C-alpha positions, 0 to 999 in steps of 0.5 A: 594431479595436474600442474598447479597452473592448469588446476587453477584454470579448472578451478575458475571454470568450475566456479564459473559453472557454479555461478551459472547454476546459482544465478540463472535459475533463481534470477529468471523467476519472471519466466514463471510469473505469468504461468503461476498467476494463470494456474493459481489465480493469486494476486500479482503481489502474492505471486511476485513475493515468491520470487522476491523471497528467493532472490533476497535469500540468494544473497542475504543468506551469506552470513549464515552460510559463512558461519556454517562453512567455518564449522563444516568447510566450504566444500560441504556447504557447496554440496549441501547447496546443490542438493537443497537448490535442486530439491527446491525445484523438484518439489515446486513441480508438485505444489498444489497451491502457490503458498507451498512455493514460498517454502520450496521455490522461495526458501529452499531454492533461494537458500541452496543457490545462496550456499552455492554462490558463497561456497563457489566464491570462497573456494575460488578465493582460496586459490586466487586471493593475493594472486596476480590474476585475482581480478581475472578469476573473480571477473570471469566468475561474475560473467558465469552468473550473467551467462546463466541469466541470459542463457536460461531465460530463453530456454525456460520460456521455450520449455514452458510453452512446450512442456509446461512450467512443472516440467521446466522445474524438473528440467532445472532440477536435472541441470542444477544436479548435473552442472553443479556436480561438474562444477564442484569436481575441481574443488575436491582437493584444496590448493595443497601444493600452494600451501606446501610451497608457502610453508617451505619458503617460510622455513628457509627464508635464506633460500631466496638469497642463495638462489638470487646469488646464482644470477649473473653480474648484470642481473645482480646489479638490477636485482640487488635492492629487490632481493634485500627487500624481499628477504628482509621481509621474509626474515621478519616473518620467520618467527611467526607461527605458520598454519598452511591450512588456516582460516584462509584456506577453509575449503576442505574444513581445515580452517575450523576455528574454536568457538571462542575464536569465532566469537572474537572474529565476529566481534572484530568484524562488528567493530570494523569501521571499514566493514560497515562502510563497505557493506553500506556502500554496496547496499546503497549501490544495489538499491539503485541497481534494483531499479534496473532489475525490477522497474526499468521495463515499467519506466520505459513503458511509462515514456511510451516506448514500444515493446520492440524498443524495450526489448532491444534496450534490455538486450543492449543493457545486458550486453553492456553489463557483460562488456563491463565485466570483460573489461575488468577481467582484461585490465583489472589486474593491471590497475595500480589502485585499490579496486574499491575505486572502481566501485566508487566510479560505477556509483558515480556513473549510476547517479549521473545516468539516473539524473539524465533519466529524469529529462530523457524520454526518447528511444535513442536516449535510452539506448545510450544510457543503457550502455552506460548503466550496463557497463557500470553494473558490470564493473561493480559486479566484477570488482566487488569480490576483488575489492573485498579481498583487498580489504578483508582477506585476513578475515578469511574467504567466507567473510570476503564473500559474505560482505558484498553478497549481504550488501546486494541482498539488502539492497534488493530488499530495500530497493524493490520496496522503496521504488514500488512504493514511490511509484504507487504514491506518485504515479511515475518514477521521477521521484524514484530516480532522485532517490536513486541519485541520492543512493548512488551518491551515498554509495560513492561517499561511503566507499571513498571514506574507507581509505580516508579512515585508514589514513586517519587511524594510521599510527603516528610516525609509522611509514607506509608499508611498515609491518610488511603487510603486503609485498608484491613482486610482479614480473613486468620487465627490466625495471627498477625497484618501485616504492610508492609511499606517496599513495596514502590510500595504500598504506600497507602495500609496497610494489617491487618490480623484477624481471626474474621470477621469485618463489611464492611466499604467503604468510597468514600472521596471527596479528589482528585482521585489518584492512588492505590485507594487513598481516599478509605477506604475498610475493608473486612470481 
């Protein structure tokens, strides 16, 4: 087996390829819209809802997929998703009427792509949850989805014109099977080496002290407080029953819990206020971004922009979105705040941009606003998994992935209906833009209420960092120990900086899961 670091790179590459396969074919339904109408002679509404069904199930199926993964494992869910998605495209190429497309393209392809999306995200988090490169990995993942949309759109347009839409569906079948199989290969093995390393470190918590005692005098002087802090935390956790597989690492099915345990976890999730706030924030934000996905072209036609200007604006929007994700990939792991603040900031940008859209009507204005909107969209899509992992990692990777995906799916369903209905009612998008401003504002408030709620529910007299929920050691250079108790929004985080690598320690306790990864000890070299 290749070294763990090299294998983790392969894991990111495989998951990115799976995102390409999941997002690209489903979110390019508009390529087939005109051909479907021309051949089947159905209304625009009837034809459009085939794609809407596929896109909605693509995200909304996440809770069902998480339940199946807890029983069968994420890798089996991934294989089933690839098979179901490719079968959906293949059967669509033979449909005699568009009504069958609701089953083949809408349901089968949408559900299959949703399973692939959930499984790829969860399997990646099994390797990177709590890792110093988590933001880089999850951000790269989101770029794979954007590349799928941008790359397959022109390809399918060309094949539709040359071979017809039925052969394009068969081409998608082969692409999904081929690329999906290649992307799944790195996940044949779970992160066994990492689990064994964590288990060995827990069985001998004094090992770190003995290793640190071999340092020179100068190094001991710098590392003395660090070693005491880290070893003390490890000693506190040495009596905790440790399951290296656990629900955290359920990619190969080892994390299958009992039915009573699953019911108890579901009850805790339903009673978790942070979960409700997070999903509500993502849903209301996606309600606004659905306007960009569905109605932005129509809005620009309404302000008399030419086809060439609209095309250029959409290209700028897409490029800015990829740029926003790249920025998060490069700098997300260096941020000293919770990633939920990035989501809140993107919603603020969305609200401000929607407000300017009500008064701006020139091509130059649209280009400038598209840069802001695209960057903000890239920020939320890049940060959502990392933010969810910070908040809900104790519940397992399935829940971490399902939370944002459910919000995205609900947001598309609500947003497409609301903006379309308001346009039919008023004849323009001005009222819709005001609704977008309110929706983005609600998203910001909901996300910011999560740290406020955590602060309010903290036990009286309990100092920040009590319980040793998360301790992180970052190899950033010869600096002193940094304790940050003043950050009220990070009550369970203590950051220790040291110039010397310290072995990985990862503990999943059996305490009740809570926000900010409570019950998890992670020391990263």
